[in-house]
PQR file with spaces between the fields and no chain letter, atoms N, CA, C, O and H, PARSE charges and radii, in Angstrom:
ATOM       1  N    MET     1      -4.810  -90.328   62.607 -0.4000 1.5000
ATOM       2  CA   MET     1      -3.477  -90.203   62.050 -0.0000 2.0000
ATOM       3  C    MET     1      -2.938  -88.792   62.286  0.5500 1.7000
ATOM       4  O    MET     1      -3.698  -87.858   62.538 -0.5500 1.4000
ATOM       5  N    ARG     2      -1.665  -88.659   62.203 -0.4000 1.5000
ATOM       6  CA   ARG     2      -0.980  -87.394   62.437 -0.0000 2.0000
ATOM       7  C    ARG     2      -0.698  -86.691   61.102  0.5500 1.7000
ATOM       8  O    ARG     2      -0.368  -87.338   60.108 -0.5500 1.4000
ATOM       9  H    ARG     2      -1.047  -89.418   61.998  0.4000 1.0000
ATOM      10  N    THR     3      -0.831  -85.383   61.095 -0.4000 1.5000
ATOM      11  CA   THR     3      -0.553  -84.611   59.884 -0.0000 2.0000
ATOM      12  C    THR     3       0.878  -84.086   59.925  0.5500 1.7000
ATOM      13  O    THR     3       1.339  -83.555   60.936 -0.5500 1.4000
ATOM      14  H    THR     3      -1.099  -84.858   61.903  0.4000 1.0000
ATOM      15  N    TYR     4       1.560  -84.249   58.807 -0.4000 1.5000
ATOM      16  CA   TYR     4       2.947  -83.820   58.664 -0.0000 2.0000
ATOM      17  C    TYR     4       3.066  -82.777   57.561  0.5500 1.7000
ATOM      18  O    TYR     4       2.298  -82.788   56.599 -0.5500 1.4000
ATOM      19  H    TYR     4       1.186  -84.680   57.986  0.4000 1.0000
ATOM      20  N    ASN     5       4.023  -81.887   57.705 -0.4000 1.5000
ATOM      21  CA   ASN     5       4.431  -80.998   56.622 -0.0000 2.0000
ATOM      22  C    ASN     5       5.619  -81.668   55.950  0.5500 1.7000
ATOM      23  O    ASN     5       6.580  -82.059   56.612 -0.5500 1.4000
ATOM      24  H    ASN     5       4.648  -81.878   58.486  0.4000 1.0000
ATOM      25  N    LEU     6       5.547  -81.797   54.632 -0.4000 1.5000
ATOM      26  CA   LEU     6       6.633  -82.425   53.882 -0.0000 2.0000
ATOM      27  C    LEU     6       7.475  -81.368   53.197  0.5500 1.7000
ATOM      28  O    LEU     6       6.957  -80.426   52.597 -0.5500 1.4000
ATOM      29  H    LEU     6       4.766  -81.479   54.093  0.4000 1.0000
ATOM      30  N    PHE     7       8.784  -81.544   53.300 -0.4000 1.5000
ATOM      31  CA   PHE     7       9.751  -80.674   52.646 -0.0000 2.0000
ATOM      32  C    PHE     7      10.625  -81.545   51.759  0.5500 1.7000
ATOM      33  O    PHE     7      11.009  -82.649   52.147 -0.5500 1.4000
ATOM      34  H    PHE     7       9.205  -82.309   53.787  0.4000 1.0000
ATOM      35  N    ARG     8      10.940  -81.045   50.562 -0.4000 1.5000
ATOM      36  CA   ARG     8      11.757  -81.791   49.602 -0.0000 2.0000
ATOM      37  C    ARG     8      13.122  -81.113   49.471  0.5500 1.7000
ATOM      38  O    ARG     8      13.217  -79.887   49.407 -0.5500 1.4000
ATOM      39  H    ARG     8      10.629  -80.148   50.248  0.4000 1.0000
ATOM      40  N    ARG     9      14.152  -81.913   49.433 -0.4000 1.5000
ATOM      41  CA   ARG     9      15.515  -81.406   49.226 -0.0000 2.0000
ATOM      42  C    ARG     9      15.626  -80.932   47.783  0.5500 1.7000
ATOM      43  O    ARG     9      15.315  -81.690   46.865 -0.5500 1.4000
ATOM      44  H    ARG     9      14.075  -82.909   49.485  0.4000 1.0000
ATOM      45  N    LYS    10      16.062  -79.701   47.566 -0.4000 1.5000
ATOM      46  CA   LYS    10      16.102  -79.119   46.222 -0.0000 2.0000
ATOM      47  C    LYS    10      17.060  -79.833   45.279  0.5500 1.7000
ATOM      48  O    LYS    10      16.745  -80.000   44.100 -0.5500 1.4000
ATOM      49  H    LYS    10      16.316  -79.085   48.313  0.4000 1.0000
ATOM      50  N    ASP    11      18.208  -80.255   45.762 -0.4000 1.5000
ATOM      51  CA   ASP    11      19.191  -80.894   44.889 -0.0000 2.0000
ATOM      52  C    ASP    11      19.079  -82.422   44.875  0.5500 1.7000
ATOM      53  O    ASP    11      19.845  -83.092   44.182 -0.5500 1.4000
ATOM      54  H    ASP    11      18.464  -80.120   46.720  0.4000 1.0000
ATOM      55  N    GLU    12      18.148  -82.963   45.621 -0.4000 1.5000
ATOM      56  CA   GLU    12      17.904  -84.407   45.643 -0.0000 2.0000
ATOM      57  C    GLU    12      16.399  -84.599   45.850  0.5500 1.7000
ATOM      58  O    GLU    12      15.948  -84.868   46.963 -0.5500 1.4000
ATOM      59  H    GLU    12      17.526  -82.419   46.184  0.4000 1.0000
ATOM      60  N    THR    13      15.635  -84.458   44.777 -0.4000 1.5000
ATOM      61  CA   THR    13      14.179  -84.335   44.849 -0.0000 2.0000
ATOM      62  C    THR    13      13.467  -85.561   45.396  0.5500 1.7000
ATOM      63  O    THR    13      12.270  -85.492   45.678 -0.5500 1.4000
ATOM      64  H    THR    13      16.002  -84.239   43.873  0.4000 1.0000
ATOM      65  N    GLU    14      14.152  -86.664   45.553 -0.4000 1.5000
ATOM      66  CA   GLU    14      13.526  -87.857   46.138 -0.0000 2.0000
ATOM      67  C    GLU    14      13.721  -87.920   47.655  0.5500 1.7000
ATOM      68  O    GLU    14      13.198  -88.825   48.305 -0.5500 1.4000
ATOM      69  H    GLU    14      15.124  -86.719   45.324  0.4000 1.0000
ATOM      70  N    LEU    15      14.467  -86.971   48.223 -0.4000 1.5000
ATOM      71  CA   LEU    15      14.704  -86.931   49.668 -0.0000 2.0000
ATOM      72  C    LEU    15      13.718  -85.970   50.311  0.5500 1.7000
ATOM      73  O    LEU    15      13.639  -84.800   49.939 -0.5500 1.4000
ATOM      74  H    LEU    15      14.892  -86.236   47.695  0.4000 1.0000
ATOM      75  N    TYR    16      12.972  -86.477   51.277 -0.4000 1.5000
ATOM      76  CA   TYR    16      11.957  -85.686   51.968 -0.0000 2.0000
ATOM      77  C    TYR    16      12.230  -85.653   53.462  0.5500 1.7000
ATOM      78  O    TYR    16      12.869  -86.544   54.024 -0.5500 1.4000
ATOM      79  H    TYR    16      13.037  -87.428   51.579  0.4000 1.0000
ATOM      80  N    CYS    17      11.730  -84.608   54.080 -0.4000 1.5000
ATOM      81  CA   CYS    17      11.737  -84.487   55.531 -0.0000 2.0000
ATOM      82  C    CYS    17      10.301  -84.234   55.959  0.5500 1.7000
ATOM      83  O    CYS    17       9.690  -83.246   55.553 -0.5500 1.4000
ATOM      84  H    CYS    17      11.212  -83.885   53.624  0.4000 1.0000
ATOM      85  N    ALA    18       9.767  -85.123   56.773 -0.4000 1.5000
ATOM      86  CA   ALA    18       8.410  -84.987   57.296 -0.0000 2.0000
ATOM      87  C    ALA    18       8.500  -84.425   58.710  0.5500 1.7000
ATOM      88  O    ALA    18       9.193  -84.970   59.570 -0.5500 1.4000
ATOM      89  H    ALA    18      10.263  -85.927   57.102  0.4000 1.0000
ATOM      90  N    VAL    19       7.786  -83.323   58.933 -0.4000 1.5000
ATOM      91  CA   VAL    19       7.796  -82.655   60.228 -0.0000 2.0000
ATOM      92  C    VAL    19       6.357  -82.561   60.725  0.5500 1.7000
ATOM      93  O    VAL    19       5.509  -81.997   60.034 -0.5500 1.4000
ATOM      94  H    VAL    19       7.223  -82.880   58.235  0.4000 1.0000
ATOM      95  N    PRO    20       6.062  -83.101   61.909 -0.5600 1.5000
ATOM      96  CA   PRO    20       4.699  -82.980   62.427  0.2800 2.0000
ATOM      97  C    PRO    20       4.266  -81.514   62.459  0.5500 1.7000
ATOM      98  O    PRO    20       5.070  -80.628   62.748 -0.5500 1.4000
ATOM      99  N    GLU    21       2.996  -81.268   62.160 -0.4000 1.5000
ATOM     100  CA   GLU    21       2.473  -79.897   62.131 -0.0000 2.0000
ATOM     101  C    GLU    21       2.749  -79.120   63.407  0.5500 1.7000
ATOM     102  O    GLU    21       2.966  -77.909   63.366 -0.5500 1.4000
ATOM     103  H    GLU    21       2.342  -81.987   61.925  0.4000 1.0000
ATOM     104  N    SER    22       2.741  -79.802   64.525 -0.4000 1.5000
ATOM     105  CA   SER    22       2.893  -79.132   65.819 -0.0000 2.0000
ATOM     106  C    SER    22       4.344  -78.915   66.235  0.5500 1.7000
ATOM     107  O    SER    22       4.605  -78.413   67.329 -0.5500 1.4000
ATOM     108  H    SER    22       2.565  -80.785   64.559  0.4000 1.0000
ATOM     109  N    VAL    23       5.290  -79.286   65.375 -0.4000 1.5000
ATOM     110  CA   VAL    23       6.716  -79.204   65.706 -0.0000 2.0000
ATOM     111  C    VAL    23       7.385  -78.153   64.820  0.5500 1.7000
ATOM     112  O    VAL    23       7.088  -78.088   63.627 -0.5500 1.4000
ATOM     113  H    VAL    23       5.078  -79.694   64.486  0.4000 1.0000
ATOM     114  N    PRO    24       8.285  -77.323   65.375 -0.5600 1.5000
ATOM     115  CA   PRO    24       9.003  -76.342   64.545  0.2800 2.0000
ATOM     116  C    PRO    24       9.862  -77.029   63.482  0.5500 1.7000
ATOM     117  O    PRO    24      10.357  -78.136   63.694 -0.5500 1.4000
ATOM     118  N    VAL    25      10.031  -76.377   62.362 -0.4000 1.5000
ATOM     119  CA   VAL    25      10.876  -76.897   61.283 -0.0000 2.0000
ATOM     120  C    VAL    25      12.324  -76.936   61.779  0.5500 1.7000
ATOM     121  O    VAL    25      12.794  -75.972   62.383 -0.5500 1.4000
ATOM     122  H    VAL    25       9.629  -75.477   62.190  0.4000 1.0000
ATOM     123  N    PRO    26      13.041  -78.052   61.526 -0.5600 1.5000
ATOM     124  CA   PRO    26      14.433  -78.153   61.987  0.2800 2.0000
ATOM     125  C    PRO    26      15.319  -77.067   61.371  0.5500 1.7000
ATOM     126  O    PRO    26      15.062  -76.607   60.259 -0.5500 1.4000
ATOM     127  N    ALA    27      16.344  -76.670   62.088 -0.4000 1.5000
ATOM     128  CA   ALA    27      17.248  -75.598   61.659 -0.0000 2.0000
ATOM     129  C    ALA    27      17.995  -75.944   60.372  0.5500 1.7000
ATOM     130  O    ALA    27      18.364  -75.037   59.627 -0.5500 1.4000
ATOM     131  H    ALA    27      16.553  -77.044   62.991  0.4000 1.0000
ATOM     132  N    PHE    28      18.229  -77.221   60.088 -0.4000 1.5000
ATOM     133  CA   PHE    28      18.963  -77.581   58.877 -0.0000 2.0000
ATOM     134  C    PHE    28      18.140  -77.363   57.605  0.5500 1.7000
ATOM     135  O    PHE    28      18.693  -77.381   56.505 -0.5500 1.4000
ATOM     136  H    PHE    28      17.929  -77.958   60.694  0.4000 1.0000
ATOM     137  N    GLN    29      16.854  -77.160   57.738 -0.4000 1.5000
ATOM     138  CA   GLN    29      15.996  -76.937   56.573 -0.0000 2.0000
ATOM     139  C    GLN    29      15.987  -75.461   56.207  0.5500 1.7000
ATOM     140  O    GLN    29      15.115  -74.706   56.637 -0.5500 1.4000
ATOM     141  H    GLN    29      16.405  -77.145   58.631  0.4000 1.0000
ATOM     142  N    THR    30      16.954  -75.066   55.419 -0.4000 1.5000
ATOM     143  CA   THR    30      17.043  -73.675   54.978 -0.0000 2.0000
ATOM     144  C    THR    30      16.335  -73.510   53.635  0.5500 1.7000
ATOM     145  O    THR    30      16.143  -74.482   52.905 -0.5500 1.4000
ATOM     146  H    THR    30      17.663  -75.680   55.070  0.4000 1.0000
ATOM     147  N    ASP    31      15.957  -72.297   53.320 -0.4000 1.5000
ATOM     148  CA   ASP    31      15.310  -72.009   52.032 -0.0000 2.0000
ATOM     149  C    ASP    31      16.236  -72.315   50.860  0.5500 1.7000
ATOM     150  O    ASP    31      15.766  -72.608   49.761 -0.5500 1.4000
ATOM     151  H    ASP    31      16.113  -71.507   53.913  0.4000 1.0000
ATOM     152  N    ASP    32      17.530  -72.251   51.082 -0.4000 1.5000
ATOM     153  CA   ASP    32      18.492  -72.547   50.016 -0.0000 2.0000
ATOM     154  C    ASP    32      18.512  -74.026   49.646  0.5500 1.7000
ATOM     155  O    ASP    32      18.789  -74.373   48.498 -0.5500 1.4000
ATOM     156  H    ASP    32      17.911  -72.013   51.975  0.4000 1.0000
ATOM     157  N    SER    33      18.225  -74.893   50.601 -0.4000 1.5000
ATOM     158  CA   SER    33      18.372  -76.330   50.382 -0.0000 2.0000
ATOM     159  C    SER    33      17.066  -77.104   50.309  0.5500 1.7000
ATOM     160  O    SER    33      17.015  -78.158   49.675 -0.5500 1.4000
ATOM     161  H    SER    33      18.001  -74.612   51.534  0.4000 1.0000
ATOM     162  N    TRP    34      16.019  -76.613   50.935 -0.4000 1.5000
ATOM     163  CA   TRP    34      14.764  -77.346   51.038 -0.0000 2.0000
ATOM     164  C    TRP    34      13.602  -76.496   50.545  0.5500 1.7000
ATOM     165  O    TRP    34      13.640  -75.268   50.622 -0.5500 1.4000
ATOM     166  H    TRP    34      16.060  -75.757   51.450  0.4000 1.0000
ATOM     167  N    GLU    35      12.561  -77.166   50.035 -0.4000 1.5000
ATOM     168  CA   GLU    35      11.339  -76.467   49.649 -0.0000 2.0000
ATOM     169  C    GLU    35      10.135  -77.208   50.217  0.5500 1.7000
ATOM     170  O    GLU    35      10.126  -78.434   50.330 -0.5500 1.4000
ATOM     171  H    GLU    35      12.529  -78.164   49.972  0.4000 1.0000
ATOM     172  N    TYR    36       9.136  -76.436   50.563 -0.4000 1.5000
ATOM     173  CA   TYR    36       7.894  -77.005   51.082 -0.0000 2.0000
ATOM     174  C    TYR    36       7.225  -77.794   49.962  0.5500 1.7000
ATOM     175  O    TYR    36       7.103  -77.303   48.839 -0.5500 1.4000
ATOM     176  H    TYR    36       9.143  -75.440   50.471  0.4000 1.0000
ATOM     177  N    ALA    37       6.795  -79.004   50.262 -0.4000 1.5000
ATOM     178  CA   ALA    37       6.115  -79.828   49.262 -0.0000 2.0000
ATOM     179  C    ALA    37       4.604  -79.810   49.487  0.5500 1.7000
ATOM     180  O    ALA    37       3.842  -79.471   48.582 -0.5500 1.4000
ATOM     181  H    ALA    37       6.894  -79.403   51.173  0.4000 1.0000
ATOM     182  N    ARG    38       4.175  -80.174   50.695 -0.4000 1.5000
ATOM     183  CA   ARG    38       2.745  -80.176   51.025 -0.0000 2.0000
ATOM     184  C    ARG    38       2.539  -80.664   52.453  0.5500 1.7000
ATOM     185  O    ARG    38       3.462  -81.156   53.102 -0.5500 1.4000
ATOM     186  H    ARG    38       4.795  -80.449   51.430  0.4000 1.0000
ATOM     187  N    SER    39       1.301  -80.514   52.927 -0.4000 1.5000
ATOM     188  CA   SER    39       0.893  -81.071   54.218 -0.0000 2.0000
ATOM     189  C    SER    39      -0.023  -82.241   53.919  0.5500 1.7000
ATOM     190  O    SER    39      -0.820  -82.190   52.982 -0.5500 1.4000
ATOM     191  H    SER    39       0.551  -80.114   52.400  0.4000 1.0000
ATOM     192  N    LEU    40       0.086  -83.281   54.701 -0.4000 1.5000
ATOM     193  CA   LEU    40      -0.806  -84.413   54.493 -0.0000 2.0000
ATOM     194  C    LEU    40      -0.863  -85.306   55.710  0.5500 1.7000
ATOM     195  O    LEU    40       0.024  -85.306   56.564 -0.5500 1.4000
ATOM     196  H    LEU    40       0.733  -83.323   55.463  0.4000 1.0000
ATOM     197  N    ASP    41      -1.928  -86.059   55.755 -0.4000 1.5000
ATOM     198  CA   ASP    41      -2.097  -87.087   56.772 -0.0000 2.0000
ATOM     199  C    ASP    41      -1.228  -88.251   56.332  0.5500 1.7000
ATOM     200  O    ASP    41      -1.312  -88.676   55.180 -0.5500 1.4000
ATOM     201  H    ASP    41      -2.649  -86.060   55.062  0.4000 1.0000
ATOM     202  N    ILE    42      -0.396  -88.774   57.219 -0.4000 1.5000
ATOM     203  CA   ILE    42       0.531  -89.834   56.817 -0.0000 2.0000
ATOM     204  C    ILE    42      -0.173  -91.070   56.289  0.5500 1.7000
ATOM     205  O    ILE    42       0.440  -91.865   55.576 -0.5500 1.4000
ATOM     206  H    ILE    42      -0.327  -88.428   58.154  0.4000 1.0000
ATOM     207  N    GLY    43      -1.435  -91.251   56.616 -0.4000 1.5000
ATOM     208  CA   GLY    43      -2.182  -92.384   56.082 -0.0000 2.0000
ATOM     209  C    GLY    43      -2.432  -92.272   54.593  0.5500 1.7000
ATOM     210  O    GLY    43      -2.800  -93.258   53.954 -0.5500 1.4000
ATOM     211  H    GLY    43      -1.934  -90.606   57.194  0.4000 1.0000
ATOM     212  N    ALA    44      -2.237  -91.078   54.020 -0.4000 1.5000
ATOM     213  CA   ALA    44      -2.488  -90.853   52.600 -0.0000 2.0000
ATOM     214  C    ALA    44      -1.318  -91.269   51.719  0.5500 1.7000
ATOM     215  O    ALA    44      -1.467  -91.329   50.498 -0.5500 1.4000
ATOM     216  H    ALA    44      -1.937  -90.277   54.539  0.4000 1.0000
ATOM     217  N    LEU    45      -0.162  -91.558   52.303 -0.4000 1.5000
ATOM     218  CA   LEU    45       1.009  -91.940   51.512 -0.0000 2.0000
ATOM     219  C    LEU    45       1.134  -93.447   51.398  0.5500 1.7000
ATOM     220  O    LEU    45       1.206  -94.147   52.408 -0.5500 1.4000
ATOM     221  H    LEU    45      -0.041  -91.510   53.295  0.4000 1.0000
ATOM     222  N    SER    46       1.159  -93.935   50.206 -0.4000 1.5000
ATOM     223  CA   SER    46       1.365  -95.359   49.972 -0.0000 2.0000
ATOM     224  C    SER    46       2.822  -95.705   50.274  0.5500 1.7000
ATOM     225  O    SER    46       3.736  -95.046   49.780 -0.5500 1.4000
ATOM     226  H    SER    46       1.100  -93.367   49.386  0.4000 1.0000
ATOM     227  N    GLY    47       3.030  -96.720   51.070 -0.4000 1.5000
ATOM     228  CA   GLY    47       4.372  -97.169   51.382 -0.0000 2.0000
ATOM     229  C    GLY    47       5.089  -96.354   52.448  0.5500 1.7000
ATOM     230  O    GLY    47       6.231  -96.662   52.789 -0.5500 1.4000
ATOM     231  H    GLY    47       2.287  -97.256   51.471  0.4000 1.0000
ATOM     232  N    PHE    48       4.445  -95.323   52.981 -0.4000 1.5000
ATOM     233  CA   PHE    48       5.061  -94.503   54.031 -0.0000 2.0000
ATOM     234  C    PHE    48       5.081  -95.296   55.322  0.5500 1.7000
ATOM     235  O    PHE    48       4.059  -95.853   55.723 -0.5500 1.4000
ATOM     236  H    PHE    48       3.518  -95.073   52.704  0.4000 1.0000
ATOM     237  N    ASP    49       6.217  -95.355   55.969 -0.4000 1.5000
ATOM     238  CA   ASP    49       6.360  -96.114   57.215 -0.0000 2.0000
ATOM     239  C    ASP    49       5.933  -95.230   58.386  0.5500 1.7000
ATOM     240  O    ASP    49       6.753  -94.533   58.983 -0.5500 1.4000
ATOM     241  H    ASP    49       7.047  -94.903   55.643  0.4000 1.0000
ATOM     242  N    ALA    50       4.651  -95.268   58.699 -0.4000 1.5000
ATOM     243  CA   ALA    50       4.082  -94.411   59.743 -0.0000 2.0000
ATOM     244  C    ALA    50       4.713  -94.685   61.107  0.5500 1.7000
ATOM     245  O    ALA    50       4.934  -93.755   61.882 -0.5500 1.4000
ATOM     246  H    ALA    50       3.985  -95.834   58.214  0.4000 1.0000
ATOM     247  N    ALA    51       5.002  -95.940   61.406 -0.4000 1.5000
ATOM     248  CA   ALA    51       5.602  -96.270   62.706 -0.0000 2.0000
ATOM     249  C    ALA    51       7.002  -95.668   62.820  0.5500 1.7000
ATOM     250  O    ALA    51       7.360  -95.130   63.868 -0.5500 1.4000
ATOM     251  H    ALA    51       4.822  -96.696   60.777  0.4000 1.0000
ATOM     252  N    ALA    52       7.789  -95.754   61.760 -0.4000 1.5000
ATOM     253  CA   ALA    52       9.136  -95.179   61.762 -0.0000 2.0000
ATOM     254  C    ALA    52       9.056  -93.653   61.853  0.5500 1.7000
ATOM     255  O    ALA    52       9.846  -93.028   62.562 -0.5500 1.4000
ATOM     256  H    ALA    52       7.498  -96.191   60.909  0.4000 1.0000
ATOM     257  N    ALA    53       8.103  -93.058   61.138 -0.4000 1.5000
ATOM     258  CA   ALA    53       7.934  -91.605   61.182 -0.0000 2.0000
ATOM     259  C    ALA    53       7.581  -91.149   62.586  0.5500 1.7000
ATOM     260  O    ALA    53       8.131  -90.166   63.082 -0.5500 1.4000
ATOM     261  H    ALA    53       7.462  -93.565   60.563  0.4000 1.0000
ATOM     262  N    HIS    54       6.670  -91.858   63.221 -0.4000 1.5000
ATOM     263  CA   HIS    54       6.255  -91.504   64.576 -0.0000 2.0000
ATOM     264  C    HIS    54       7.435  -91.611   65.547  0.5500 1.7000
ATOM     265  O    HIS    54       7.656  -90.710   66.356 -0.5500 1.4000
ATOM     266  H    HIS    54       6.224  -92.657   62.817  0.4000 1.0000
ATOM     267  N    ALA    55       8.186  -92.700   65.467 -0.4000 1.5000
ATOM     268  CA   ALA    55       9.327  -92.901   66.365 -0.0000 2.0000
ATOM     269  C    ALA    55      10.411  -91.845   66.135  0.5500 1.7000
ATOM     270  O    ALA    55      10.963  -91.297   67.090 -0.5500 1.4000
ATOM     271  H    ALA    55       8.006  -93.431   64.809  0.4000 1.0000
ATOM     272  N    SER    56      10.709  -91.565   64.875 -0.4000 1.5000
ATOM     273  CA   SER    56      11.736  -90.573   64.557 -0.0000 2.0000
ATOM     274  C    SER    56      11.300  -89.174   64.975  0.5500 1.7000
ATOM     275  O    SER    56      12.092  -88.416   65.535 -0.5500 1.4000
ATOM     276  H    SER    56      10.261  -92.010   64.099  0.4000 1.0000
ATOM     277  N    ALA    57      10.048  -88.832   64.705 -0.4000 1.5000
ATOM     278  CA   ALA    57       9.538  -87.510   65.084 -0.0000 2.0000
ATOM     279  C    ALA    57       9.527  -87.343   66.598  0.5500 1.7000
ATOM     280  O    ALA    57       9.795  -86.252   67.102 -0.5500 1.4000
ATOM     281  H    ALA    57       9.404  -89.448   64.251  0.4000 1.0000
ATOM     282  N    ALA    58       9.220  -88.409   67.327 -0.4000 1.5000
ATOM     283  CA   ALA    58       9.217  -88.334   68.789 -0.0000 2.0000
ATOM     284  C    ALA    58      10.632  -88.115   69.331  0.5500 1.7000
ATOM     285  O    ALA    58      10.825  -87.400   70.314 -0.5500 1.4000
ATOM     286  H    ALA    58       9.002  -89.295   66.919  0.4000 1.0000
ATOM     287  N    ALA    59      11.615  -88.735   68.683 -0.4000 1.5000
ATOM     288  CA   ALA    59      12.997  -88.624   69.147 -0.0000 2.0000
ATOM     289  C    ALA    59      13.719  -87.384   68.610  0.5500 1.7000
ATOM     290  O    ALA    59      14.510  -86.761   69.318 -0.5500 1.4000
ATOM     291  H    ALA    59      11.459  -89.315   67.884  0.4000 1.0000
ATOM     292  N    ASN    60      13.436  -87.032   67.346 -0.4000 1.5000
ATOM     293  CA   ASN    60      14.210  -85.989   66.666 -0.0000 2.0000
ATOM     294  C    ASN    60      13.407  -84.761   66.248  0.5500 1.7000
ATOM     295  O    ASN    60      13.978  -83.696   66.012 -0.5500 1.4000
ATOM     296  H    ASN    60      12.794  -87.537   66.770  0.4000 1.0000
ATOM     297  N    GLY    61      12.095  -84.904   66.156 -0.4000 1.5000
ATOM     298  CA   GLY    61      11.253  -83.815   65.682 -0.0000 2.0000
ATOM     299  C    GLY    61      11.004  -83.849   64.192  0.5500 1.7000
ATOM     300  O    GLY    61      10.307  -82.983   63.664 -0.5500 1.4000
ATOM     301  H    GLY    61      11.631  -85.769   66.348  0.4000 1.0000
ATOM     302  N    PHE    62      11.565  -84.842   63.493 -0.4000 1.5000
ATOM     303  CA   PHE    62      11.392  -84.968   62.042 -0.0000 2.0000
ATOM     304  C    PHE    62      11.677  -86.402   61.613  0.5500 1.7000
ATOM     305  O    PHE    62      12.178  -87.212   62.394 -0.5500 1.4000
ATOM     306  H    PHE    62      12.132  -85.545   63.921  0.4000 1.0000
ATOM     307  N    TYR    63      11.346  -86.702   60.351 -0.4000 1.5000
ATOM     308  CA   TYR    63      11.597  -88.025   59.772 -0.0000 2.0000
ATOM     309  C    TYR    63      12.099  -87.831   58.347  0.5500 1.7000
ATOM     310  O    TYR    63      11.385  -87.263   57.521 -0.5500 1.4000
ATOM     311  H    TYR    63      10.939  -86.044   59.717  0.4000 1.0000
ATOM     312  N    LEU    64      13.302  -88.286   58.042 -0.4000 1.5000
ATOM     313  CA   LEU    64      13.863  -88.227   56.690 -0.0000 2.0000
ATOM     314  C    LEU    64      13.587  -89.527   55.965  0.5500 1.7000
ATOM     315  O    LEU    64      13.720  -90.609   56.536 -0.5500 1.4000
ATOM     316  H    LEU    64      13.882  -88.747   58.714  0.4000 1.0000
ATOM     317  N    PHE    65      13.196  -89.417   54.683 -0.4000 1.5000
ATOM     318  CA   PHE    65      12.952  -90.610   53.892 -0.0000 2.0000
ATOM     319  C    PHE    65      13.107  -90.315   52.406  0.5500 1.7000
ATOM     320  O    PHE    65      13.004  -89.166   51.976 -0.5500 1.4000
ATOM     321  H    PHE    65      13.088  -88.538   54.218  0.4000 1.0000
ATOM     322  N    HIS    66      13.356  -91.366   51.628 -0.4000 1.5000
ATOM     323  CA   HIS    66      13.416  -91.272   50.166 -0.0000 2.0000
ATOM     324  C    HIS    66      12.095  -91.749   49.594  0.5500 1.7000
ATOM     325  O    HIS    66      11.526  -92.740   50.053 -0.5500 1.4000
ATOM     326  H    HIS    66      13.439  -92.299   51.978  0.4000 1.0000
ATOM     327  N    SER    67      11.619  -91.047   48.602 -0.4000 1.5000
ATOM     328  CA   SER    67      10.399  -91.441   47.898 -0.0000 2.0000
ATOM     329  C    SER    67      10.747  -92.539   46.906  0.5500 1.7000
ATOM     330  O    SER    67      11.834  -92.537   46.328 -0.5500 1.4000
ATOM     331  H    SER    67      12.080  -90.242   48.229  0.4000 1.0000
ATOM     332  N    ALA    68       9.841  -93.463   46.711 -0.4000 1.5000
ATOM     333  CA   ALA    68      10.044  -94.558   45.752 -0.0000 2.0000
ATOM     334  C    ALA    68       9.610  -94.166   44.353  0.5500 1.7000
ATOM     335  O    ALA    68       9.839  -94.921   43.408 -0.5500 1.4000
ATOM     336  H    ALA    68       8.958  -93.465   47.181  0.4000 1.0000
ATOM     337  N    SER    69       8.990  -93.005   44.196 -0.4000 1.5000
ATOM     338  CA   SER    69       8.507  -92.625   42.862 -0.0000 2.0000
ATOM     339  C    SER    69       9.575  -92.003   42.012  0.5500 1.7000
ATOM     340  O    SER    69       9.316  -91.634   40.867 -0.5500 1.4000
ATOM     341  H    SER    69       8.804  -92.391   44.964  0.4000 1.0000
């Protein structure tokens, strides 16, 4: 599995951006708007759509998603 760095939107805490460890953080992720949440293997997230994350990261360098919790 691939390891991602997760960033949480400060004003919308259920919105996350997953960025593969080997990819630079996107320019829209500023310290004012986003905070680092954690690094993890995508297999560790229940309900995480690994196929969508892989496809989005390959095309865009990141994957945006809402947490169900």
